[in-house]
C-alpha positions as CSV (number, residue, x, y, z in Angstrom):
1,X,-8.5,-12.0,-6.0
2,X,-7.2,-10.9,-2.5
3,X,-7.3,-7.2,-1.6
4,X,-5.7,-5.4,1.3
5,X,-7.1,-2.1,2.4
6,X,-5.0,0.5,4.2
7,X,-6.0,3.9,5.7
8,X,-3.3,6.6,6.1
9,X,-3.4,10.0,7.7
10,X,-0.7,12.0,6.0
11,X,1.4,14.7,7.7
12,X,0.5,18.2,6.5
13,X,2.8,19.3,3.7
14,X,3.7,15.7,2.8
15,X,0.7,14.9,0.5
16,X,2.6,15.3,-2.8
17,X,5.5,13.0,-1.7
18,X,3.1,10.5,-0.3
19,X,1.1,10.4,-3.6
20,X,4.4,9.7,-5.4
21,X,5.5,7.0,-3.1
22,X,2.1,5.3,-2.8
23,X,0.8,5.9,-6.3
24,X,0.5,3.5,-9.2
25,X,4.2,4.1,-10.2
26,X,5.5,4.6,-6.7
27,X,8.1,2.8,-4.6
28,X,5.5,0.4,-3.0
29,X,4.2,-0.8,-6.4
30,X,7.7,-1.2,-7.6
31,X,8.5,-3.4,-4.6
32,X,5.3,-5.4,-5.1
33,X,6.0,-5.9,-8.8
34,X,8.9,-8.3,-7.8
35,X,6.1,-10.9,-7.5
36,X,4.2,-11.9,-10.6
37,X,1.1,-12.5,-8.6
38,X,0.7,-8.9,-7.7
39,X,-2.2,-7.4,-9.7
40,X,-1.9,-3.7,-9.0
41,X,-2.6,-1.0,-6.4
42,X,-5.0,2.0,-6.2
43,X,-4.5,5.2,-4.2
44,X,-7.7,7.0,-3.1
45,X,-7.8,10.5,-1.4
46,X,-10.7,11.3,0.8
47,X,-12.2,14.6,-0.5
48,X,-13.7,15.5,2.8
49,X,-10.6,14.8,4.9
50,X,-7.7,15.9,2.6
51,X,-5.0,14.3,4.7
52,X,-6.6,10.9,4.6
53,X,-5.7,8.3,1.9
54,X,-6.6,4.7,1.2
55,X,-4.6,2.1,-0.7
56,X,-6.0,-1.1,-2.2
57,X,-3.4,-3.7,-3.1
58,X,-4.5,-6.6,-5.3
59,X,-3.0,-10.0,-5.2
60,X,-3.9,-13.3,-6.9
61,X,-4.5,-14.8,-3.4
62,X,-3.8,-14.4,0.3
63,X,-1.1,-17.1,-0.2
64,X,0.5,-15.0,-2.9
65,X,0.7,-12.0,-0.6
66,X,2.1,-14.1,2.3
67,X,4.7,-15.6,0.0
68,X,5.8,-12.1,-1.1
69,X,6.0,-11.0,2.6
70,X,8.1,-13.9,3.5
71,X,10.4,-13.5,0.4
72,X,10.8,-9.7,0.6
73,X,10.5,-9.0,4.4
74,X,13.7,-7.0,4.6
75,X,12.9,-4.8,1.6
76,X,9.4,-4.3,2.9
77,X,10.5,-3.3,6.3
78,X,13.2,-1.0,4.9
79,X,10.7,0.8,2.6
80,X,8.1,1.0,5.5
81,X,10.7,2.6,7.7
82,X,11.7,5.1,5.0
83,X,8.1,6.2,4.4
84,X,6.8,6.3,7.9
85,X,7.8,9.9,8.3
86,X,5.2,10.9,5.7
87,X,2.2,9.8,7.9
88,X,0.7,10.5,11.3
89,X,-1.2,7.3,11.4
90,X,-1.4,4.1,9.4
91,X,-4.1,1.5,9.8
92,X,-4.7,-1.8,8.0
93,X,-8.4,-1.8,7.7
94,X,-8.6,-5.4,6.5
95,X,-8.1,-8.0,3.9
96,X,-10.8,-9.2,1.6
97,X,-11.5,-11.8,-1.1
98,X,-13.1,-10.6,-4.2
99,X,-15.7,-12.8,-5.9
100,X,-15.0,-13.5,-9.5
């Protein structure tokens, strides 16, 4: 399994909306569900830094994720633009392969 880890610093007052958009039923997951090789997403909040969140997106493989990116680039960029007002910073920490 392939996992992508992101870190977000959310603008003060935007936490609730951010959690709705990035949560397990949110707009990002709905977009990713267009590909049957998407395996789910988790949203984590840092309890010591309440404006910091992490997402983990799970895919069958790196190829599955890249194929999704190529097939849905316009939708991805549109949603990314629509949600960038919720954050102060966004950082892709890395991509990882999970051992089975």
